C-alpha positions in Angstrom: 0.0 0.0 0.0 1.4 3.4 -1.0 2.0 6.1 1.6 -0.5 8.4 -0.2 -3.2 5.8 0.0 -2.6 5.2 3.7 -2.7 8.9 4.5 -6.0 9.2 2.7 -7.4 6.3 4.6 -6.3 7.7 7.9 -7.9 11.1 7.2 -11.2 9.3 6.2 -11.2 7.4 9.5 -11.1 10.7 11.4 -14.5 11.7 9.9 -16.3 8.3 10.0 -16.9 5.6 12.5 -16.2 1.8 12.1 -19.3 1.5 9.9 -18.3 4.4 7.5 -21.0 6.7 9.0 -20.1 10.5 9.6 -18.5 11.0 13.0 -19.7 13.6 15.5 -16.8 15.8 14.7 -17.7 15.7 11.0 -21.3 16.7 11.8 -20.4 19.7 14.0 -19.0 21.8 11.2 -22.1 21.9 8.9 -24.5 22.6 11.8 -22.2 25.3 13.1 -22.0 27.0 9.7 -25.8 27.0 9.4 -26.1 28.4 12.9 -23.8 31.3 12.1 -25.6 32.1 8.9 -29.0 31.9 10.6 -27.7 34.4 13.2 -26.4 37.0 10.8 -29.4 37.0 8.5 -31.7 38.6 11.1 -31.9 42.2 12.3 -29.8 44.1 13.3 -27.0 42.5 11.2 -29.3 42.0 8.2 -27.1 39.9 5.9 -30.4 38.7 4.5 -29.2 37.1 1.2 -27.5 34.4 3.2 -30.9 33.1 4.2 -31.2 31.5 0.8 -28.2 29.2 1.4 -28.2 29.2 5.3 -29.7 25.7 5.7 -27.7 23.9 2.9 -25.1 22.6 5.3 -27.8 21.5 7.8 -29.7 19.7 5.1 -26.7 17.9 3.7 -25.6 16.9 7.2 -29.0 15.3 7.8 -27.9 12.3 5.8 -29.1 8.6 5.8 -25.5 7.7 6.4 -25.5 9.5 9.8 -26.4 7.6 12.9 -29.7 9.0 14.3 -28.5 9.3 17.9 -25.4 11.1 16.8 -27.4 13.4 14.5 -29.8 14.2 17.4 -27.0 14.9 19.9 -24.9 17.1 17.6 -27.8 19.1 16.2 -29.2 19.6 19.7 -26.0 21.0 21.2 -25.3 23.4 18.3 -29.0 24.5 18.4 -28.9 25.1 22.1 -25.9 27.4 21.8 -27.6 29.1 18.8 -30.8 29.8 20.7 -29.2 30.8 24.0 -26.9 33.1 22.2 -29.6 34.7 20.1 -32.1 35.1 22.9 -29.4 36.7 25.2 -31.9 39.6 25.8 -34.1 37.3 27.9 -31.2 36.5 30.3 -31.4 39.6 32.4 -35.1 39.1 33.0 -35.1 35.4 34.0 -32.1 33.2 33.9 -34.1 30.0 34.3 -36.7 31.1 31.8 -34.0 31.9 29.3 -32.5 28.5 29.6 -35.8 26.7 29.4 -36.7 28.6 26.2 -33.4 27.6 24.8 -34.0 24.0 25.7 -37.4 23.9 24.0 -36.3 25.6 20.8 -33.1 23.6 20.6 -35.1 20.4 20.6 -36.7 21.4 17.3 -33.4 21.2 15.3 -33.0 17.5 16.0 -36.7 17.0 15.0 -36.0 18.8 11.7 -32.7 16.9 11.1 -34.2 13.5 11.8 -37.3 14.2 9.6 -35.0 15.3 6.8 -33.0 12.2 7.2 -36.2 10.1 7.0 -37.4 11.9 3.8 -34.0 11.3 2.2 -34.3 7.6 3.0 -37.7 7.6 1.4 -36.4 9.5 -1.7 -38.7 12.5 -1.1 -37.4 15.4 -3.2 -35.4 17.6 -0.9 -36.6 20.9 -2.3 -40.2 19.9 -1.2 -39.2 18.1 2.0 -37.1 21.0 3.2 -39.8 23.5 2.6 -42.6 21.6 4.3 -40.5 20.5 7.3 -38.8 23.8 8.0 -42.2 25.7 8.0 -43.7 23.0 10.1 -40.9 23.2 12.7 -41.2 27.0 12.7 -44.9 26.6 13.5 -44.1 24.2 16.3 -41.6 26.8 17.7 -44.4 29.3 17.7 -46.3 27.2 20.2 -43.8 27.8 23.0 -45.4 29.8 25.8 -48.5 30.4 23.7 -46.8 32.0 20.8 -43.0 32.5 20.4 -43.1 33.3 16.6 -39.5 34.6 16.4 -36.5 34.4 14.1 -38.3 32.7 11.3 -36.5 32.5 7.9 -39.1 34.9 6.6 -38.3 37.5 9.1 -34.8 38.0 7.6 -36.5 39.3 4.4 -38.5 42.1 6.0 -36.6 44.6 3.9 -37.3 42.7 0.7 -40.6 44.3 -0.1 -41.2 42.3 -3.3 -40.7 38.9 -1.9 -42.8 39.3 1.3 -46.0 40.3 -0.6 -47.0 36.6 -0.8 -47.6 36.8 2.9 -51.1 38.1 2.1 -51.9 34.6 0.9 -49.6 32.3 2.9 -48.6 34.4 5.8 -45.0 34.7 6.9 -44.8 30.9 6.5 -45.1 31.3 2.7 -41.9 33.3 2.6 -40.1 30.8 4.8 -41.4 28.0 2.5 -39.9 29.7 -0.6 -36.5 30.3 1.1 -36.4 26.7 2.4 -37.3 25.4 -1.0 -34.3 27.2 -2.6 -32.1 25.8 0.2 -33.4 22.3 -0.4 -32.9 22.5 -4.1 -29.3 23.6 -3.9 -28.6 21.0 -1.3 -30.2 18.4 -3.6 -28.0 19.5 -6.5 -24.8 19.3 -4.4 -25.7 15.8 -3.3 -26.5 14.8 -6.9 -23.3 16.2 -8.2 -21.3 14.0 -5.8 -23.0 11.0 -7.4 -22.5 12.5 -10.9 -26.3 12.5 -11.4 -26.8 16.2 -11.7 -27.5 16.4 -15.5 -30.8 14.4 -15.5 -34.3 15.2 -16.5 -35.4 14.9 -12.9 -32.9 17.5 -11.7 -33.8 19.9 -14.5 -37.5 19.4 -13.6 -36.9 20.3 -10.0 -34.9 23.4 -11.0 -37.8 24.4 -13.3 -40.4 24.0 -10.6 -38.5 26.1 -8.1 -37.6 28.7 -10.7 -41.2 29.1 -11.8 -42.3 29.5 -8.1 -39.6 32.1 -7.4 -40.3 34.1 -10.5 -44.1 33.9 -9.8 -43.5 35.2 -6.3 -41.5 38.2 -7.7 -44.2 39.0 -10.3 -46.9 38.7 -7.7 -45.0 41.0 -5.3 -44.6 43.6 -8.1 -48.2 43.3 -9.0 -49.4 43.8 -5.5 -47.2 46.8 -4.8 -48.3 48.2 -8.1 -51.9 48.3 -6.9 -51.2 50.8 -4.2 -52.2 53.8 -6.2 -55.6 52.2 -6.8 -56.4 50.8 -3.4 -54.5 52.8 -0.8 -55.6 56.3 0.3 -54.3 58.8 2.8 -55.7 58.6 6.4 -55.3 60.9 9.4 -52.1 62.4 10.8 -51.0 60.2 13.7 -48.3 60.8 16.2 -46.2 58.2 17.9 -44.5 58.9 21.2 -41.4 57.1 22.3 -40.2 57.1 25.9 -36.7 55.7 26.9 -37.2 54.2 30.3 -35.6 50.9 31.4 -38.0 48.5 33.2 -36.4 48.8 36.6 -37.3 52.5 36.7 -40.9 51.7 35.9 -41.0 48.9 38.5 -40.4 51.3 41.4 -43.4 53.5 40.6 -41.4 56.3 42.1 -41.0 58.1 38.8 -44.6 57.9 37.6 -45.1 61.7 37.7 -41.9 62.3 35.8 -42.7 59.7 33.2 -46.2 61.2 32.7 -44.9 64.7 32.5 -42.2 63.9 29.9 -44.7 62.1 27.7 -47.2 65.0 28.1 -44.6 67.4 26.8 -44.0 65.2 23.8 -47.8 64.8 23.3 -48.4 68.6 23.4 -45.7 69.1 20.8 -47.3 66.5 18.6 -50.7 68.2 19.0 -49.3 71.6 18.1 -47.8 70.0 14.9 -51.2 68.9 13.8 -51.6 65.3 14.9 -55.2 64.0 14.9 -54.3 60.9 16.8 -51.6 60.7 19.4 -50.3 57.3 20.7 -48.5 56.6 24.0 -46.5 53.4 24.6 -47.7 50.4 26.7 -48.4 51.0 30.4 -46.5 54.3 30.5 -49.4 55.8 32.4 -48.9 54.1 35.7 -52.5 54.2 36.9 -55.8 52.4 36.6 -58.0 54.4 34.4 -61.3 52.5 34.3 -64.2 54.8 35.4 -65.6 52.1 37.7 -62.3 52.2 39.6 -61.7 55.9 39.5 -65.1 56.6 41.2 -63.7 55.0 44.3 -60.5 57.1 44.2 -59.9 60.5 46.0 -59.9 63.6 43.8 -56.3 64.4 44.7 -55.1 60.9 43.9 -52.5 60.6 41.1 -54.8 58.3 39.1 -57.5 61.0 39.1 -55.0 63.7 38.3 -53.6 61.7 35.3 -57.1 61.0 34.0 -58.2 64.7 34.2 -55.0 65.9 32.5 -55.4 63.4 29.7 -59.0 64.5 29.2 -58.0 68.2 29.1 -55.1 67.4 26.8 -57.4 65.6 24.3 -60.1 68.2 24.4 -60.1 70.2 21.1 -56.7 68.9 20.3 -56.5 65.2 19.2 -57.7 61.7 19.9 -55.3 60.3 22.5 -54.6 56.6 22.9 -52.7 55.6 26.0 -51.4 52.4 27.5 -52.2 52.0 31.2 -53.6 49.5 33.7 -57.2 48.3 33.6 -59.3 46.4 36.0 -62.6 45.8 37.7 -63.3 46.7 41.4 -64.6 44.3 44.1 -66.0 45.4 47.4 -65.4 43.0 50.3 -67.4 42.4 53.4 -65.6 45.2 55.2 -66.5 47.6 52.4 -62.9 47.8 51.2 -62.4 48.2 47.5 -60.0 45.7 45.9 -59.1 44.9 42.3 -61.0 41.8 41.2 -59.3 41.6 37.8 -56.2 43.4 36.5 -55.5 44.0 32.8 -52.9 45.4 30.5 -55.1 48.0 28.7 -55.4 50.7 26.1 -57.7 53.6 26.6 -58.9 56.2 24.0 -59.6 59.9 25.0 -61.8 61.7 22.5 -61.5 65.3 21.2 -64.6 66.3 23.2 -62.6 65.5 26.4 -64.5 62.3 27.1 -63.1 58.8 27.5 -64.3 56.3 25.0 -66.5 53.5 26.5 -64.4 50.9 24.6 -61.3 49.6 26.3 -58.9 47.1 24.9 -57.6 44.5 27.4 -54.6 42.5 26.2 -55.7 39.1 25.1 -52.4 37.3 24.6 -50.5 37.5 27.9 -46.9 36.2 28.1 -46.8 33.2 30.5 -44.6 33.9 33.6 -43.9 37.4 32.2 -47.5 38.8 32.7 -49.5 35.8 34.0 -48.8 32.8 36.2 -50.8 29.9 34.8 -52.6 27.8 37.3 -51.3 30.0 40.1 -54.3 29.4 42.3 -54.2 25.6 42.2 -50.4 25.3 42.3 -49.4 28.2 44.5 -46.6 26.2 46.1 -45.1 25.7 42.6 -44.9 29.5 42.1 -43.3 30.0 45.4 -40.5 27.8 44.1 -40.3 29.8 40.9 -40.0 33.0 42.7 -37.1 31.6 44.8 -35.2 30.4 41.8 -35.9 33.7 39.9 -37.7 32.1 37.1 -40.2 34.9 37.1 -39.3 38.6 37.2 -41.0 39.6 40.4 -41.1 38.2 44.0 -44.9 38.6 44.3 -48.1 37.5 42.4 -48.1 40.2 39.7 -50.4 38.0 37.4 -52.8 39.8 35.1 -56.1 38.6 33.7 -56.7 37.8 30.0 -58.8 40.1 27.9 -61.4 38.6 25.7 -62.8 41.3 23.4 -61.3 42.3 20.0 -62.0 45.9 20.6 -62.5 48.4 17.8 -61.9 52.1 18.5 -63.7 54.8 16.4 -62.3 58.2 15.5 -64.9 60.7 14.4 -65.7 64.3 15.0 -69.2 64.3 16.5 -69.5 68.0 15.9 -68.8 67.8 12.2 -71.0 65.4 10.3 -68.8 65.7 7.2 -65.7 64.6 8.9 -64.4 61.1 8.0 -64.9 58.2 10.4 -61.9 55.9 11.0 -61.8 52.6 12.9 -58.7 51.0 14.3 -57.6 48.4 16.8 -54.7 47.9 19.2 -52.3 45.0 19.6 -50.1 45.2 22.7 -46.4 44.2 22.9 -45.9 40.6 21.7 -49.4 40.4 20.3 -47.8 41.9 17.2 -45.8 38.7 16.7 -48.9 36.4 16.8 -50.5 36.2 13.3 -53.9 35.0 14.6 -54.6 38.1 16.7 -54.0 40.7 14.0 -56.0 38.6 11.6 -59.1 38.4 14.0 -59.1 42.2 14.1 -59.0 42.6 10.3 -62.4 41.3 9.2 -65.9 41.2 10.5 -68.2 38.2 10.6 -69.2 38.7 6.9 -65.5 38.7 5.8 -65.5 42.5 5.2 -62.7 44.8 6.4 -63.7 46.3 9.7 -60.7 48.5 10.6 -58.5 50.9 8.8 -55.2 50.3 10.6 -53.6 48.7 13.6 -51.7 50.3 16.5 -48.9 48.4 18.3 -48.0 49.8 21.7 -45.2 48.1 23.5 -42.8 48.4 26.4 -39.5 47.0 25.2 -37.7 48.5 28.2 -37.4 44.9 29.5 -34.8 44.2 26.8 -32.3 47.0 27.2 -29.3 47.5 29.5 -28.5 50.7 31.5 -24.8 51.6 31.6 -23.1 55.0 32.3 -26.5 56.7 32.3 -27.2 55.4 28.8 -29.7 52.9 27.4 -27.9 50.0 25.6 -30.4 48.4 23.2 -30.6 44.7 22.4 -31.3 42.9 19.1 -34.9 42.3 20.4 -35.9 45.9 19.4 -35.3 45.8 15.6 -36.4 42.1 15.4 -39.7 43.0 17.1 -40.3 45.7 14.4 -39.3 43.3 11.6 -41.8 40.7 12.7 -44.6 43.3 12.9 -44.0 44.1 9.2 -45.5 40.7 8.3 -48.7 41.4 10.2 -49.1 44.5 8.0 -48.7 42.5 4.7 -50.8 39.6 5.9 -53.9 41.8 6.4 -53.1 44.8 4.3 -53.2 47.0 7.4 -50.8 49.8 8.2 -49.3 49.6 11.7 -48.4 52.5 13.8 -45.9 51.5 16.6 -45.3 53.4 19.8 -42.7 51.7 21.8 -40.8 52.5 25.0 -37.0 52.4 24.2 -37.9 51.8 20.5 -38.5 51.1 17.7 -41.5 53.4 17.1 -42.4 53.6 13.5 -45.0 53.5 10.8 -45.3 50.3 8.8 -47.3 50.6 5.6 -49.7 47.9 4.2 -46.9 46.5 2.0 -44.7 45.9 5.0 -42.3 48.8 4.5 -40.9 50.2 7.7 -41.1 53.8 6.7 -38.0 56.1 7.2 -38.6 59.8 8.0 -41.8 61.6 8.9 -43.7 64.8 8.4 -42.6 66.2 11.7 -40.9 64.9 14.8 -37.7 64.6 16.9 -36.8 60.9 16.5 -33.9 59.9 14.2 -34.8 60.0 10.5 -33.7 56.4 9.9 -36.2 54.2 11.6 -34.0 51.3 12.6 -31.8 53.8 14.5 -34.6 54.7 16.9 -33.3 52.6 19.7 -32.4 53.8 23.1 -33.7 57.3 22.5 -36.9 59.3 23.3 -38.9 61.5 21.0 -41.9 61.6 18.7 -42.9 61.8 15.1 -46.0 62.5 13.0 -46.9 60.8 9.7 -50.0 60.2 7.7 -51.5 56.6 8.0 -52.2 54.9 4.7 -55.5 53.0 4.5 -55.6 49.9 2.3 -59.0 48.7 1.1 -57.8 45.3 -0.1 -59.1 42.1 1.7 -56.5 39.3 1.8 -56.8 35.6 1.5 -54.8 35.3 4.7 -57.2 37.4 6.7 -60.0 35.0 5.7 -58.2 31.7 6.1 -55.2 32.3 8.4 -52.1 30.1 8.7 -53.4 27.2 6.6 -49.9 26.5 5.1 -48.2 26.5 8.5 -50.7 24.2 10.0 -50.5 21.8 7.0 -46.7 21.7 7.3 -46.9 21.1 11.0 -49.3 18.2 10.5 -46.8 16.7 8.0 -44.0 17.0 10.6 -46.1 15.4 13.3 -47.2 12.6 10.9 -43.6 11.7 10.1 -42.8 11.6 13.9 -45.8 9.4 14.6 -45.1 7.1 11.6 -41.4 6.7 12.6 -42.4 5.9 16.2 -45.0 3.4 15.0 -42.5 1.6 12.8 -40.0 1.5 15.7 -42.7 0.1 18.0 -43.7 -2.6 15.5 -40.1 -3.7 15.0 -39.6 -3.9 18.7 -42.6 -6.2 19.0 -41.4 -8.4 16.2 -37.9 -8.7 17.7 -39.2 -9.6 21.2 -39.1 -13.4 21.7 -42.3 -15.2 22.7 -42.1 -16.3 26.3 -41.8 -20.0 26.8 -40.6 -20.8 23.3 -37.1 -22.1 23.1 -35.2 -21.5 19.9 
């Protein structure tokens, strides 16, 4: 045997086991490369073109030649580091929660890898298998804590206005499907080239199918954006206020008057600039504003003072939407007034100085962040969670779920010729949950019932405070990027007002609009992090009704069912094989 042949064989043995299967060391590199690319494609780094090749190493590594247990272990470890690293902004809030989130999301990579391996064994075309499985796994990721729809392939393309227009049919899952399909096709061609089977009719057919779909997506996107002149009209001038307060300052409630005064100054400036609607961020009015609660409060109480000042500010100036606390009172046997229910709410003050009867109470609460599930029946369990700092407070801060999809109305009651506008509010992470925005969009008859959405949020949880400066995290731009898909899915512009940023206008084609008519925030939208200020812009109103608004996440659900079916089928086959292998008791062979 020549020395060259022996060296070659020694190198091969470093990357394979005794059976010729890829070793763990060999598997680490491709999963690591995919993890790096999946990191840099998202905001704020935004190297978005890498999304179209980011999963090729992952798909190729999910080979029938790889041992399943080895594949599971390596993909899980790399995935765990990927998710813990990219969710670093959760760490300061809850260390245990951050780690558990990482564990759950990390488990989905092995699921994806093993399902890809199974499809390759069954000769399922990789361009199709990759698309279905990746979208299905993204949907499963979204089920964590009731809706963690974050860092999808689609979200990397928020700046690619043409491509994301298909979201009005398929949702964000459709964009992920297209990107995954391209990844799967390229991986399939690489594998075929190794076997010298790339120049075949089958391969050319696959290339043709993906090319037609990609071109069709581009043409559809240009067609839909080209319709704007026909279907989009100018709405009212709206102002968005942005405070810059870290959460620990809010938690003390010692600065409530200062927070209110600072926002009031911004709000007055916006009113003088001509705003017809002024929007304050989530819970920045630290008071309960329900009339049924305020009637039990002394006239000199801060809650009453805030309410009166908001009424006077709105009178003859502008409609005023504020984020505050909501609730319902309860009188006990000793005639003491207590809060029976507590909500995260949005209130609208009208130009006549009255407060609208409609109130929006947040429907989708973040488990352990805003609500403690089963806290009454398992109180001992939550005492443990408080001790290990799994939840952000050392007391029962739990809120109650809202149930009504509230619609607010803007109309000048003194002027019959003035236009009437309708809008709804999504609070904080509700902007990342497709089903919530969709339910606001249409009425029972399938007709559009609102003109735009407002997203108020407090992202002060996800910043650091150092040397008297706010240090923003990646959560802020990623939150804005995800909201862009809610706008396209339902053809509804979204006005965001966010503590610490990013406050912005997103039009109904998903563009995060730079600049404004008047204001003090940075001109470039994605630089509005860790600063305070305000801006005014005119809200566009889109009359188009979308397929997604009517039928929802049908593609995501179909793909998720496919993933679950493969898992069930694989487990069933394993079970049958175990039964067949098990010797019958009492029979000697």
